[in-house]
Phi, psi and omega in degrees: 000145179294150178303146182307319182298318179293313182300312183290330178289338177273356180080019179256133177293129180302326178291323178294319177297322178296315180297317178299315180297322179297314180293314178302316180298319179292322178298313180298314181298317181294316178296320178297312182297323179295336178267355179075023181267147171280167175300321180298320180295314179294318180303317180295318179298328185265341181090032179243168168276158178298323182292325177293316178297319178301316178298320178298314182295334178271000179080016181264355178207152176239143179286151171283177184299320180296313181293322177301316179295320178295322176299313179302314180299319179299324180271003179060043173227168175278164176299324178295320178293319177297319177297322178296320176302315181295316180299318178296320179293322176297316179297317178295323178298319179297315179298317179297319180295317179297321178293321181287323182283327181088175181298138180219172177294150177303139182219157177263358179286144174297154182305321186290334176293318177295319180296318178297319181295321183275313189258344184077179183296316181296318178295319177297319178300319178295317177299317180296315180301316178297313183294322179296314180300315180295316181294318179291319178301316180296313184290317186282338178276342181286133178294145179288146180277000000 
């Protein structure tokens, strides 16, 4: 995750950046696991250390644009397709969180704030893992146009 000073100077909520990093990390880990690669194998393909990739997969670090592109290339997709996987997983995470939290009063808070308040970090992580798997299954089973 980007340092708080950088994140807040960009006008991004640090918790929102954390949720994005968590989802991105789960997408990368899921794609890696589906190929049967170890963290070390993917790290070598991308030009990272295994520990850096591990931090990314846990949502504790985010790749820069160059590394994001290298990750996409390793998975044989475009950067736009990898970004689409993350966006779909975020949307699925929101749906899963809303289902887990149940009907509530209208709020202006983002979905992930309510999920964190109700389920905590571990619960949010579980929702994200489920949503990533569902989003990737849906996307990867669909025939290419």
